[in-house]
N, CA, C, O and CB atoms as a CASP TS submission, in Angstrom:
PFRMAT TS
TARGET T0000
AUTHOR 0000-0000-0000
METHOD Language model
MODEL 1
PARENT N/A
ATOM      1  N   MET     1      18.123   2.520  22.211  1.00  0.00           N
ATOM      2  CA  MET     1      18.056   2.682  20.775  1.00  0.00           C
ATOM      3  C   MET     1      16.622   3.056  20.385  1.00  0.00           C
ATOM      4  O   MET     1      15.667   2.436  20.853  1.00  0.00           O
ATOM      5  CB  MET     1      18.517   1.388  20.050  1.00  0.00           C
ATOM      6  N   ARG     2      16.478   4.060  19.537  1.00  0.00           N
ATOM      7  CA  ARG     2      15.153   4.484  19.064  1.00  0.00           C
ATOM      8  C   ARG     2      14.712   3.623  17.899  1.00  0.00           C
ATOM      9  O   ARG     2      15.508   3.236  17.044  1.00  0.00           O
ATOM     10  CB  ARG     2      15.165   5.968  18.652  1.00  0.00           C
ATOM     11  N   PHE     3      13.445   3.341  17.890  1.00  0.00           N
ATOM     12  CA  PHE     3      12.849   2.574  16.797  1.00  0.00           C
ATOM     13  C   PHE     3      11.957   3.535  16.035  1.00  0.00           C
ATOM     14  O   PHE     3      10.838   3.811  16.466  1.00  0.00           O
ATOM     15  CB  PHE     3      12.041   1.315  17.322  1.00  0.00           C
ATOM     16  N   GLY     4      12.434   4.049  14.906  1.00  0.00           N
ATOM     17  CA  GLY     4      11.709   5.065  14.154  1.00  0.00           C
ATOM     18  C   GLY     4      10.684   4.490  13.198  1.00  0.00           C
ATOM     19  O   GLY     4      10.539   3.275  13.066  1.00  0.00           O
ATOM     20  N   VAL     5       9.978   5.388  12.535  1.00  0.00           N
ATOM     21  CA  VAL     5       8.940   5.001  11.583  1.00  0.00           C
ATOM     22  C   VAL     5       9.528   4.145  10.463  1.00  0.00           C
ATOM     23  O   VAL     5       8.935   3.137  10.079  1.00  0.00           O
ATOM     24  CB  VAL     5       8.255   6.247  10.997  1.00  0.00           C
ATOM     25  N   THR     6      10.668   4.532   9.947  1.00  0.00           N
ATOM     26  CA  THR     6      11.255   3.757   8.845  1.00  0.00           C
ATOM     27  C   THR     6      11.585   2.338   9.289  1.00  0.00           C
ATOM     28  O   THR     6      11.390   1.386   8.533  1.00  0.00           O
ATOM     29  CB  THR     6      12.523   4.447   8.314  1.00  0.00           C
ATOM     30  N   ASP     7      12.083   2.195  10.509  1.00  0.00           N
ATOM     31  CA  ASP     7      12.371   0.864  11.041  1.00  0.00           C
ATOM     32  C   ASP     7      11.086   0.066  11.231  1.00  0.00           C
ATOM     33  O   ASP     7      11.034  -1.123  10.919  1.00  0.00           O
ATOM     34  CB  ASP     7      13.129   0.970  12.370  1.00  0.00           C
ATOM     35  N   PHE     8      10.054   0.726  11.742  1.00  0.00           N
ATOM     36  CA  PHE     8       8.760   0.075  11.974  1.00  0.00           C
ATOM     37  C   PHE     8       8.191  -0.467  10.664  1.00  0.00           C
ATOM     38  O   PHE     8       7.766  -1.620  10.591  1.00  0.00           O
ATOM     39  CB  PHE     8       7.762   1.063  12.623  1.00  0.00           C
ATOM     40  N   VAL     9       8.187   0.377   9.629  1.00  0.00           N
ATOM     41  CA  VAL     9       7.643  -0.025   8.333  1.00  0.00           C
ATOM     42  C   VAL     9       8.435  -1.194   7.759  1.00  0.00           C
ATOM     43  O   VAL     9       7.847  -2.169   7.291  1.00  0.00           O
ATOM     44  CB  VAL     9       7.655   1.158   7.351  1.00  0.00           C
ATOM     45  N   ARG    10       9.733  -1.106   7.789  1.00  0.00           N
ATOM     46  CA  ARG    10      10.589  -2.176   7.253  1.00  0.00           C
ATOM     47  C   ARG    10      10.391  -3.487   8.020  1.00  0.00           C
ATOM     48  O   ARG    10      10.315  -4.561   7.423  1.00  0.00           O
ATOM     49  CB  ARG    10      12.070  -1.754   7.312  1.00  0.00           C
ATOM     50  N   GLU    11      10.308  -3.384   9.338  1.00  0.00           N
ATOM     51  CA  GLU    11      10.125  -4.574  10.190  1.00  0.00           C
ATOM     52  C   GLU    11       8.792  -5.265   9.914  1.00  0.00           C
ATOM     53  O   GLU    11       8.731  -6.492   9.846  1.00  0.00           O
ATOM     54  CB  GLU    11      10.206  -4.185  11.673  1.00  0.00           C
ATOM     55  N   ARG    12       7.721  -4.477   9.753  1.00  0.00           N
ATOM     56  CA  ARG    12       6.384  -5.044   9.586  1.00  0.00           C
ATOM     57  C   ARG    12       6.099  -5.533   8.169  1.00  0.00           C
ATOM     58  O   ARG    12       5.413  -6.536   7.973  1.00  0.00           O
ATOM     59  CB  ARG    12       5.358  -4.025   9.970  1.00  0.00           C
ATOM     60  N   THR    13       6.642  -4.799   7.170  1.00  0.00           N
ATOM     61  CA  THR    13       6.295  -5.134   5.785  1.00  0.00           C
ATOM     62  C   THR    13       7.400  -5.853   5.033  1.00  0.00           C
ATOM     63  O   THR    13       7.131  -6.632   4.118  1.00  0.00           O
ATOM     64  CB  THR    13       5.934  -3.892   5.045  1.00  0.00           C
ATOM     65  N   GLY    14       8.652  -5.591   5.419  1.00  0.00           N
ATOM     66  CA  GLY    14       9.778  -6.131   4.658  1.00  0.00           C
ATOM     67  C   GLY    14      10.230  -5.210   3.549  1.00  0.00           C
ATOM     68  O   GLY    14      11.128  -5.553   2.781  1.00  0.00           O
ATOM     69  N   PHE    15       9.613  -4.033   3.456  1.00  0.00           N
ATOM     70  CA  PHE    15       9.930  -3.072   2.394  1.00  0.00           C
ATOM     71  C   PHE    15      10.264  -1.712   2.987  1.00  0.00           C
ATOM     72  O   PHE    15       9.866  -1.398   4.109  1.00  0.00           O
ATOM     73  CB  PHE    15       8.755  -2.944   1.404  1.00  0.00           C
ATOM     74  N   VAL    16      11.004  -0.903   2.220  1.00  0.00           N
ATOM     75  CA  VAL    16      11.334   0.451   2.665  1.00  0.00           C
ATOM     76  C   VAL    16      10.208   1.409   2.309  1.00  0.00           C
ATOM     77  O   VAL    16       9.464   1.185   1.354  1.00  0.00           O
ATOM     78  CB  VAL    16      12.659   0.925   2.036  1.00  0.00           C
ATOM     79  N   ILE    17      10.092   2.484   3.091  1.00  0.00           N
ATOM     80  CA  ILE    17       9.100   3.522   2.808  1.00  0.00           C
ATOM     81  C   ILE    17       9.337   4.041   1.390  1.00  0.00           C
ATOM     82  O   ILE    17      10.473   4.277   0.979  1.00  0.00           O
ATOM     83  CB  ILE    17       9.180   4.689   3.857  1.00  0.00           C
ATOM     84  N   GLY    18       8.252   4.211   0.663  1.00  0.00           N
ATOM     85  CA  GLY    18       8.332   4.660  -0.722  1.00  0.00           C
ATOM     86  C   GLY    18       8.276   3.506  -1.698  1.00  0.00           C
ATOM     87  O   GLY    18       8.081   3.708  -2.896  1.00  0.00           O
ATOM     88  N   GLY    19       8.447   2.291  -1.190  1.00  0.00           N
ATOM     89  CA  GLY    19       8.401   1.118  -2.050  1.00  0.00           C
ATOM     90  C   GLY    19       7.483   0.035  -1.520  1.00  0.00           C
ATOM     91  O   GLY    19       7.497  -1.088  -2.024  1.00  0.00           O
ATOM     92  N   VAL    20       6.679   0.354  -0.507  1.00  0.00           N
ATOM     93  CA  VAL    20       5.809  -0.652   0.102  1.00  0.00           C
ATOM     94  C   VAL    20       4.654  -0.979  -0.846  1.00  0.00           C
ATOM     95  O   VAL    20       3.806  -0.125  -1.106  1.00  0.00           O
ATOM     96  CB  VAL    20       5.268  -0.155   1.472  1.00  0.00           C
ATOM     97  N   PRO    21       4.616  -2.206  -1.362  1.00  0.00           N
ATOM     98  CA  PRO    21       3.539  -2.590  -2.261  1.00  0.00           C
ATOM     99  C   PRO    21       2.261  -2.900  -1.483  1.00  0.00           C
ATOM    100  O   PRO    21       2.310  -3.041  -0.261  1.00  0.00           O
ATOM    101  CB  PRO    21       3.954  -3.798  -3.100  1.00  0.00           C
ATOM    102  N   PRO    22       1.123  -3.010  -2.159  1.00  0.00           N
ATOM    103  CA  PRO    22      -0.127  -3.273  -1.461  1.00  0.00           C
ATOM    104  C   PRO    22      -0.270  -4.714  -0.956  1.00  0.00           C
ATOM    105  O   PRO    22      -1.205  -4.999  -0.207  1.00  0.00           O
ATOM    106  CB  PRO    22      -1.270  -2.952  -2.366  1.00  0.00           C
ATOM    107  N   LEU    23       0.611  -5.618  -1.336  1.00  0.00           N
ATOM    108  CA  LEU    23       0.549  -6.991  -0.857  1.00  0.00           C
ATOM    109  C   LEU    23       1.951  -7.585  -0.787  1.00  0.00           C
ATOM    110  O   LEU    23       2.911  -6.983  -1.269  1.00  0.00           O
ATOM    111  CB  LEU    23      -0.355  -7.843  -1.767  1.00  0.00           C
ATOM    112  N   GLY    24       2.067  -8.765  -0.186  1.00  0.00           N
ATOM    113  CA  GLY    24       3.364  -9.414  -0.082  1.00  0.00           C
ATOM    114  C   GLY    24       4.165  -9.028   1.143  1.00  0.00           C
ATOM    115  O   GLY    24       5.388  -9.166   1.154  1.00  0.00           O
ATOM    116  N   HIS    25       3.489  -8.541   2.182  1.00  0.00           N
ATOM    117  CA  HIS    25       4.166  -8.097   3.396  1.00  0.00           C
ATOM    118  C   HIS    25       4.578  -9.274   4.274  1.00  0.00           C
ATOM    119  O   HIS    25       4.023 -10.368   4.165  1.00  0.00           O
ATOM    120  CB  HIS    25       3.267  -7.153   4.181  1.00  0.00           C
ATOM    121  N   LYS    26       5.548  -9.040   5.136  1.00  0.00           N
ATOM    122  CA  LYS    26       6.012 -10.061   6.081  1.00  0.00           C
ATOM    123  C   LYS    26       4.913 -10.473   7.042  1.00  0.00           C
ATOM    124  O   LYS    26       4.816 -11.643   7.413  1.00  0.00           O
ATOM    125  CB  LYS    26       7.214  -9.552   6.864  1.00  0.00           C
ATOM    126  N   GLU    27       4.085  -9.521   7.445  1.00  0.00           N
ATOM    127  CA  GLU    27       2.981  -9.760   8.375  1.00  0.00           C
ATOM    128  C   GLU    27       1.684  -9.310   7.723  1.00  0.00           C
ATOM    129  O   GLU    27       1.688  -8.451   6.841  1.00  0.00           O
ATOM    130  CB  GLU    27       3.209  -9.017   9.727  1.00  0.00           C
ATOM    131  N   ALA    28       0.573  -9.892   8.160  1.00  0.00           N
ATOM    132  CA  ALA    28      -0.732  -9.439   7.676  1.00  0.00           C
ATOM    133  C   ALA    28      -0.990  -8.020   8.180  1.00  0.00           C
ATOM    134  O   ALA    28      -0.727  -7.703   9.340  1.00  0.00           O
ATOM    135  CB  ALA    28      -1.868 -10.404   8.140  1.00  0.00           C
ATOM    136  N   ILE    29      -1.505  -7.179   7.300  1.00  0.00           N
ATOM    137  CA  ILE    29      -1.836  -5.809   7.699  1.00  0.00           C
ATOM    138  C   ILE    29      -3.257  -5.495   7.258  1.00  0.00           C
ATOM    139  O   ILE    29      -3.795  -6.147   6.363  1.00  0.00           O
ATOM    140  CB  ILE    29      -0.831  -4.786   7.091  1.00  0.00           C
ATOM    141  N   SER    30      -3.856  -4.503   7.885  1.00  0.00           N
ATOM    142  CA  SER    30      -5.166  -4.002   7.474  1.00  0.00           C
ATOM    143  C   SER    30      -4.938  -2.891   6.463  1.00  0.00           C
ATOM    144  O   SER    30      -4.101  -2.014   6.670  1.00  0.00           O
ATOM    145  CB  SER    30      -6.005  -3.492   8.702  1.00  0.00           C
ATOM    146  N   THR    31      -5.682  -2.934   5.377  1.00  0.00           N
ATOM    147  CA  THR    31      -5.537  -1.926   4.333  1.00  0.00           C
ATOM    148  C   THR    31      -6.783  -1.059   4.287  1.00  0.00           C
ATOM    149  O   THR    31      -7.905  -1.564   4.247  1.00  0.00           O
ATOM    150  CB  THR    31      -5.280  -2.584   2.959  1.00  0.00           C
ATOM    151  N   ILE    32      -6.575   0.243   4.292  1.00  0.00           N
ATOM    152  CA  ILE    32      -7.656   1.214   4.144  1.00  0.00           C
ATOM    153  C   ILE    32      -7.446   1.912   2.811  1.00  0.00           C
ATOM    154  O   ILE    32      -6.353   2.399   2.522  1.00  0.00           O
ATOM    155  CB  ILE    32      -7.689   2.246   5.338  1.00  0.00           C
ATOM    156  N   ILE    33      -8.491   1.959   2.003  1.00  0.00           N
ATOM    157  CA  ILE    33      -8.410   2.533   0.660  1.00  0.00           C
ATOM    158  C   ILE    33      -9.296   3.773   0.605  1.00  0.00           C
ATOM    159  O   ILE    33     -10.494   3.706   0.878  1.00  0.00           O
ATOM    160  CB  ILE    33      -8.837   1.494  -0.427  1.00  0.00           C
ATOM    161  N   ASP    34      -8.699   4.888   0.253  1.00  0.00           N
ATOM    162  CA  ASP    34      -9.427   6.153   0.151  1.00  0.00           C
ATOM    163  C   ASP    34     -10.422   6.057  -1.007  1.00  0.00           C
ATOM    164  O   ASP    34     -10.043   5.747  -2.136  1.00  0.00           O
ATOM    165  CB  ASP    34      -8.442   7.357  -0.056  1.00  0.00           C
ATOM    166  N   GLU    35     -11.700   6.326  -0.716  1.00  0.00           N
ATOM    167  CA  GLU    35     -12.735   6.227  -1.744  1.00  0.00           C
ATOM    168  C   GLU    35     -12.474   7.166  -2.929  1.00  0.00           C
ATOM    169  O   GLU    35     -12.965   6.922  -4.032  1.00  0.00           O
ATOM    170  CB  GLU    35     -14.096   6.534  -1.136  1.00  0.00           C
ATOM    171  N   ASP    36     -11.710   8.231  -2.708  1.00  0.00           N
ATOM    172  CA  ASP    36     -11.404   9.163  -3.802  1.00  0.00           C
ATOM    173  C   ASP    36     -10.604   8.513  -4.921  1.00  0.00           C
ATOM    174  O   ASP    36     -10.584   9.031  -6.038  1.00  0.00           O
ATOM    175  CB  ASP    36     -10.640  10.355  -3.268  1.00  0.00           C
ATOM    176  N   LEU    37      -9.945   7.392  -4.651  1.00  0.00           N
ATOM    177  CA  LEU    37      -9.204   6.701  -5.716  1.00  0.00           C
ATOM    178  C   LEU    37     -10.124   6.246  -6.840  1.00  0.00           C
ATOM    179  O   LEU    37      -9.679   6.072  -7.974  1.00  0.00           O
ATOM    180  CB  LEU    37      -8.456   5.499  -5.146  1.00  0.00           C
ATOM    181  N   PHE    38     -11.405   6.051  -6.532  1.00  0.00           N
ATOM    182  CA  PHE    38     -12.346   5.577  -7.538  1.00  0.00           C
ATOM    183  C   PHE    38     -12.712   6.649  -8.562  1.00  0.00           C
ATOM    184  O   PHE    38     -13.463   6.382  -9.499  1.00  0.00           O
ATOM    185  CB  PHE    38     -13.594   5.075  -6.867  1.00  0.00           C
ATOM    186  N   ARG    39     -12.189   7.850  -8.388  1.00  0.00           N
ATOM    187  CA  ARG    39     -12.359   8.898  -9.412  1.00  0.00           C
ATOM    188  C   ARG    39     -11.456   8.642 -10.607  1.00  0.00           C
ATOM    189  O   ARG    39     -11.635   9.242 -11.667  1.00  0.00           O
ATOM    190  CB  ARG    39     -12.061  10.291  -8.822  1.00  0.00           C
ATOM    191  N   TYR    40     -10.486   7.749 -10.437  1.00  0.00           N
ATOM    192  CA  TYR    40      -9.483   7.498 -11.467  1.00  0.00           C
ATOM    193  C   TYR    40      -9.680   6.115 -12.097  1.00  0.00           C
ATOM    194  O   TYR    40      -9.993   5.143 -11.411  1.00  0.00           O
ATOM    195  CB  TYR    40      -8.070   7.616 -10.875  1.00  0.00           C
ATOM    196  N   LYS    41      -9.495   6.054 -13.386  1.00  0.00           N
ATOM    197  CA  LYS    41      -9.583   4.779 -14.099  1.00  0.00           C
ATOM    198  C   LYS    41      -8.352   3.925 -13.781  1.00  0.00           C
ATOM    199  O   LYS    41      -8.458   2.712 -13.599  1.00  0.00           O
ATOM    200  CB  LYS    41      -9.706   5.011 -15.633  1.00  0.00           C
ATOM    201  N   THR    42      -7.199   4.566 -13.718  1.00  0.00           N
ATOM    202  CA  THR    42      -5.932   3.879 -13.474  1.00  0.00           C
ATOM    203  C   THR    42      -5.235   4.519 -12.283  1.00  0.00           C
ATOM    204  O   THR    42      -5.232   5.741 -12.137  1.00  0.00           O
ATOM    205  CB  THR    42      -5.022   3.924 -14.729  1.00  0.00           C
ATOM    206  N   ILE    43      -4.645   3.688 -11.435  1.00  0.00           N
ATOM    207  CA  ILE    43      -3.812   4.169 -10.333  1.00  0.00           C
ATOM    208  C   ILE    43      -2.484   3.419 -10.391  1.00  0.00           C
ATOM    209  O   ILE    43      -2.341   2.436 -11.119  1.00  0.00           O
ATOM    210  CB  ILE    43      -4.522   3.967  -8.938  1.00  0.00           C
ATOM    211  N   TRP    44      -1.534   3.891  -9.626  1.00  0.00           N
ATOM    212  CA  TRP    44      -0.204   3.272  -9.607  1.00  0.00           C
ATOM    213  C   TRP    44       0.161   2.951  -8.169  1.00  0.00           C
ATOM    214  O   TRP    44      -0.081   3.751  -7.265  1.00  0.00           O
ATOM    215  CB  TRP    44       0.869   4.205 -10.257  1.00  0.00           C
ATOM    216  N   ALA    45       0.740   1.786  -7.962  1.00  0.00           N
ATOM    217  CA  ALA    45       1.145   1.367  -6.617  1.00  0.00           C
ATOM    218  C   ALA    45       2.625   1.021  -6.617  1.00  0.00           C
ATOM    219  O   ALA    45       3.184   0.611  -7.635  1.00  0.00           O
ATOM    220  CB  ALA    45       0.304   0.156  -6.134  1.00  0.00           C
ATOM    221  N   ALA    46       3.245   1.192  -5.465  1.00  0.00           N
ATOM    222  CA  ALA    46       4.649   0.800  -5.321  1.00  0.00           C
ATOM    223  C   ALA    46       4.778  -0.704  -5.554  1.00  0.00           C
ATOM    224  O   ALA    46       3.870  -1.479  -5.252  1.00  0.00           O
ATOM    225  CB  ALA    46       5.198   1.190  -3.911  1.00  0.00           C
ATOM    226  N   ALA    47       5.929  -1.093  -6.099  1.00  0.00           N
ATOM    227  CA  ALA    47       6.149  -2.500  -6.464  1.00  0.00           C
ATOM    228  C   ALA    47       7.343  -3.102  -5.734  1.00  0.00           C
ATOM    229  O   ALA    47       8.051  -3.942  -6.290  1.00  0.00           O
ATOM    230  CB  ALA    47       6.355  -2.626  -7.968  1.00  0.00           C
ATOM    231  N   GLY    48       7.572  -2.676  -4.486  1.00  0.00           N
ATOM    232  CA  GLY    48       8.628  -3.271  -3.692  1.00  0.00           C
ATOM    233  C   GLY    48       9.933  -2.509  -3.653  1.00  0.00           C
ATOM    234  O   GLY    48      10.868  -2.902  -2.955  1.00  0.00           O
ATOM    235  N   HIS    49      10.001  -1.422  -4.398  1.00  0.00           N
ATOM    236  CA  HIS    49      11.207  -0.593  -4.448  1.00  0.00           C
ATOM    237  C   HIS    49      10.762   0.843  -4.708  1.00  0.00           C
ATOM    238  O   HIS    49       9.797   1.049  -5.444  1.00  0.00           O
ATOM    239  CB  HIS    49      12.216  -1.094  -5.561  1.00  0.00           C
ATOM    240  N   PRO    50      11.425   1.841  -4.135  1.00  0.00           N
ATOM    241  CA  PRO    50      11.005   3.226  -4.332  1.00  0.00           C
ATOM    242  C   PRO    50      10.977   3.689  -5.791  1.00  0.00           C
ATOM    243  O   PRO    50      10.333   4.691  -6.103  1.00  0.00           O
ATOM    244  CB  PRO    50      11.907   4.115  -3.566  1.00  0.00           C
ATOM    245  N   LYS    51      11.655   2.984  -6.678  1.00  0.00           N
ATOM    246  CA  LYS    51      11.666   3.387  -8.094  1.00  0.00           C
ATOM    247  C   LYS    51      10.908   2.416  -8.987  1.00  0.00           C
ATOM    248  O   LYS    51      11.093   2.418 -10.204  1.00  0.00           O
ATOM    249  CB  LYS    51      13.094   3.510  -8.587  1.00  0.00           C
ATOM    250  N   ALA    52      10.049   1.581  -8.388  1.00  0.00           N
ATOM    251  CA  ALA    52       9.274   0.613  -9.169  1.00  0.00           C
ATOM    252  C   ALA    52       7.798   0.719  -8.807  1.00  0.00           C
ATOM    253  O   ALA    52       7.440   0.712  -7.629  1.00  0.00           O
ATOM    254  CB  ALA    52       9.787  -0.828  -8.929  1.00  0.00           C
ATOM    255  N   VAL    53       6.944   0.817  -9.823  1.00  0.00           N
ATOM    256  CA  VAL    53       5.501   0.890  -9.624  1.00  0.00           C
ATOM    257  C   VAL    53       4.803  -0.034 -10.610  1.00  0.00           C
ATOM    258  O   VAL    53       5.398  -0.485 -11.589  1.00  0.00           O
ATOM    259  CB  VAL    53       4.993   2.341  -9.784  1.00  0.00           C
ATOM    260  N   PHE    54       3.531  -0.308 -10.337  1.00  0.00           N
ATOM    261  CA  PHE    54       2.729  -1.049 -11.303  1.00  0.00           C
ATOM    262  C   PHE    54       1.350  -0.411 -11.407  1.00  0.00           C
ATOM    263  O   PHE    54       0.865   0.231 -10.476  1.00  0.00           O
ATOM    264  CB  PHE    54       2.614  -2.544 -10.902  1.00  0.00           C
ATOM    265  N   GLU    55       0.741  -0.607 -12.560  1.00  0.00           N
ATOM    266  CA  GLU    55      -0.551  -0.010 -12.885  1.00  0.00           C
ATOM    267  C   GLU    55      -1.679  -0.971 -12.513  1.00  0.00           C
ATOM    268  O   GLU    55      -1.578  -2.180 -12.721  1.00  0.00           O
ATOM    269  CB  GLU    55      -0.623   0.355 -14.388  1.00  0.00           C
ATOM    270  N   LEU    56      -2.748  -0.410 -11.962  1.00  0.00           N
ATOM    271  CA  LEU    56      -3.924  -1.198 -11.637  1.00  0.00           C
ATOM    272  C   LEU    56      -5.123  -0.275 -11.515  1.00  0.00           C
ATOM    273  O   LEU    56      -4.988   0.944 -11.616  1.00  0.00           O
ATOM    274  CB  LEU    56      -3.713  -2.002 -10.336  1.00  0.00           C
ATOM    275  N   THR    57      -6.293  -0.854 -11.297  1.00  0.00           N
ATOM    276  CA  THR    57      -7.502  -0.063 -11.083  1.00  0.00           C
ATOM    277  C   THR    57      -7.813  -0.063  -9.583  1.00  0.00           C
ATOM    278  O   THR    57      -7.334  -0.925  -8.846  1.00  0.00           O
ATOM    279  CB  THR    57      -8.712  -0.631 -11.915  1.00  0.00           C
ATOM    280  N   PRO    58      -8.607   0.897  -9.143  1.00  0.00           N
ATOM    281  CA  PRO    58      -9.010   0.873  -7.736  1.00  0.00           C
ATOM    282  C   PRO    58      -9.716  -0.433  -7.359  1.00  0.00           C
ATOM    283  O   PRO    58      -9.517  -0.948  -6.259  1.00  0.00           O
ATOM    284  CB  PRO    58      -9.923   2.057  -7.438  1.00  0.00           C
ATOM    285  N   HIS    59     -10.531  -0.966  -8.256  1.00  0.00           N
ATOM    286  CA  HIS    59     -11.228  -2.223  -7.972  1.00  0.00           C
ATOM    287  C   HIS    59     -10.238  -3.384  -7.829  1.00  0.00           C
ATOM    288  O   HIS    59     -10.438  -4.264  -6.992  1.00  0.00           O
ATOM    289  CB  HIS    59     -12.247  -2.531  -9.084  1.00  0.00           C
ATOM    290  N   GLN    60      -9.200  -3.394  -8.618  1.00  0.00           N
ATOM    291  CA  GLN    60      -8.169  -4.433  -8.473  1.00  0.00           C
ATOM    292  C   GLN    60      -7.458  -4.304  -7.132  1.00  0.00           C
ATOM    293  O   GLN    60      -7.149  -5.307  -6.490  1.00  0.00           O
ATOM    294  CB  GLN    60      -7.144  -4.348  -9.625  1.00  0.00           C
ATOM    295  N   LEU    61      -7.196  -3.061  -6.705  1.00  0.00           N
ATOM    296  CA  LEU    61      -6.551  -2.832  -5.418  1.00  0.00           C
ATOM    297  C   LEU    61      -7.398  -3.394  -4.281  1.00  0.00           C
ATOM    298  O   LEU    61      -6.877  -4.052  -3.380  1.00  0.00           O
ATOM    299  CB  LEU    61      -6.302  -1.335  -5.203  1.00  0.00           C
ATOM    300  N   VAL    62      -8.690  -3.138  -4.325  1.00  0.00           N
ATOM    301  CA  VAL    62      -9.595  -3.668  -3.301  1.00  0.00           C
ATOM    302  C   VAL    62      -9.576  -5.197  -3.328  1.00  0.00           C
ATOM    303  O   VAL    62      -9.500  -5.840  -2.280  1.00  0.00           O
ATOM    304  CB  VAL    62     -11.040  -3.140  -3.518  1.00  0.00           C
ATOM    305  N   GLY    63      -9.646  -5.770  -4.517  1.00  0.00           N
ATOM    306  CA  GLY    63      -9.672  -7.219  -4.646  1.00  0.00           C
ATOM    307  C   GLY    63      -8.403  -7.885  -4.137  1.00  0.00           C
ATOM    308  O   GLY    63      -8.472  -8.912  -3.463  1.00  0.00           O
ATOM    309  N   MET    64      -7.262  -7.321  -4.447  1.00  0.00           N
ATOM    310  CA  MET    64      -6.002  -7.973  -4.057  1.00  0.00           C
ATOM    311  C   MET    64      -5.661  -7.780  -2.589  1.00  0.00           C
ATOM    312  O   MET    64      -4.961  -8.606  -2.004  1.00  0.00           O
ATOM    313  CB  MET    64      -4.868  -7.447  -4.900  1.00  0.00           C
ATOM    314  N   THR    65      -6.145  -6.699  -1.985  1.00  0.00           N
ATOM    315  CA  THR    65      -5.802  -6.423  -0.589  1.00  0.00           C
ATOM    316  C   THR    65      -6.930  -6.768   0.379  1.00  0.00           C
ATOM    317  O   THR    65      -6.704  -6.870   1.585  1.00  0.00           O
ATOM    318  CB  THR    65      -5.433  -4.969  -0.431  1.00  0.00           C
ATOM    319  N   LYS    66      -8.132  -6.947  -0.140  1.00  0.00           N
ATOM    320  CA  LYS    66      -9.320  -7.092   0.714  1.00  0.00           C
ATOM    321  C   LYS    66      -9.459  -5.875   1.624  1.00  0.00           C
ATOM    322  O   LYS    66      -9.925  -5.963   2.760  1.00  0.00           O
ATOM    323  CB  LYS    66      -9.238  -8.393   1.562  1.00  0.00           C
ATOM    324  N   GLY    67      -9.029  -4.727   1.071  1.00  0.00           N
ATOM    325  CA  GLY    67      -9.035  -3.488   1.834  1.00  0.00           C
ATOM    326  C   GLY    67     -10.428  -2.909   2.050  1.00  0.00           C
ATOM    327  O   GLY    67     -11.365  -3.199   1.307  1.00  0.00           O
ATOM    328  N   ARG    68     -10.537  -2.091   3.078  1.00  0.00           N
ATOM    329  CA  ARG    68     -11.793  -1.388   3.387  1.00  0.00           C
ATOM    330  C   ARG    68     -11.768  -0.026   2.724  1.00  0.00           C
ATOM    331  O   ARG    68     -10.857   0.768   2.957  1.00  0.00           O
ATOM    332  CB  ARG    68     -12.003  -1.244   4.927  1.00  0.00           C
ATOM    333  N   VAL    69     -12.767   0.248   1.897  1.00  0.00           N
ATOM    334  CA  VAL    69     -12.890   1.557   1.253  1.00  0.00           C
ATOM    335  C   VAL    69     -13.547   2.498   2.251  1.00  0.00           C
ATOM    336  O   VAL    69     -14.610   2.205   2.797  1.00  0.00           O
ATOM    337  CB  VAL    69     -13.720   1.474  -0.084  1.00  0.00           C
ATOM    338  N   MET    70     -12.895   3.635   2.479  1.00  0.00           N
ATOM    339  CA  MET    70     -13.386   4.597   3.458  1.00  0.00           C
ATOM    340  C   MET    70     -13.240   6.018   2.947  1.00  0.00           C
ATOM    341  O   MET    70     -12.428   6.294   2.064  1.00  0.00           O
ATOM    342  CB  MET    70     -12.646   4.437   4.779  1.00  0.00           C
ATOM    343  N   THR    71     -14.041   6.921   3.517  1.00  0.00           N
ATOM    344  CA  THR    71     -13.891   8.344   3.263  1.00  0.00           C
ATOM    345  C   THR    71     -12.794   8.858   4.184  1.00  0.00           C
ATOM    346  O   THR    71     -12.899   8.758   5.406  1.00  0.00           O
ATOM    347  CB  THR    71     -15.238   9.116   3.486  1.00  0.00           C
ATOM    348  N   LEU    72     -11.754   9.404   3.596  1.00  0.00           N
ATOM    349  CA  LEU    72     -10.652   9.963   4.378  1.00  0.00           C
ATOM    350  C   LEU    72     -10.642  11.475   4.194  1.00  0.00           C
ATOM    351  O   LEU    72     -10.778  11.971   3.075  1.00  0.00           O
ATOM    352  CB  LEU    72      -9.284   9.341   3.955  1.00  0.00           C
ATOM    353  N   ILE    73     -10.481  12.197   5.284  1.00  0.00           N
ATOM    354  CA  ILE    73     -10.451  13.658   5.205  1.00  0.00           C
ATOM    355  C   ILE    73      -9.149  14.208   5.713  1.00  0.00           C
ATOM    356  O   ILE    73      -8.953  15.424   5.718  1.00  0.00           O
ATOM    357  CB  ILE    73     -11.595  14.258   5.985  1.00  0.00           C
TER
END
């Protein structure tokens, strides 16, 4: 049996692709935050379902996830 990306994401986070929120996962994960997000006053993150999002700031995202801000190319 093949274990695909969708299965991997669901197994590790408890959420389906497209609805994975920045916190509340089944297992601890490392979060990398693209520094370009700081160009925006408001950003939107998935809220546990592919059709649900919530509003936050990049600084709030860093605070809630303890994520590492990095330059991504």
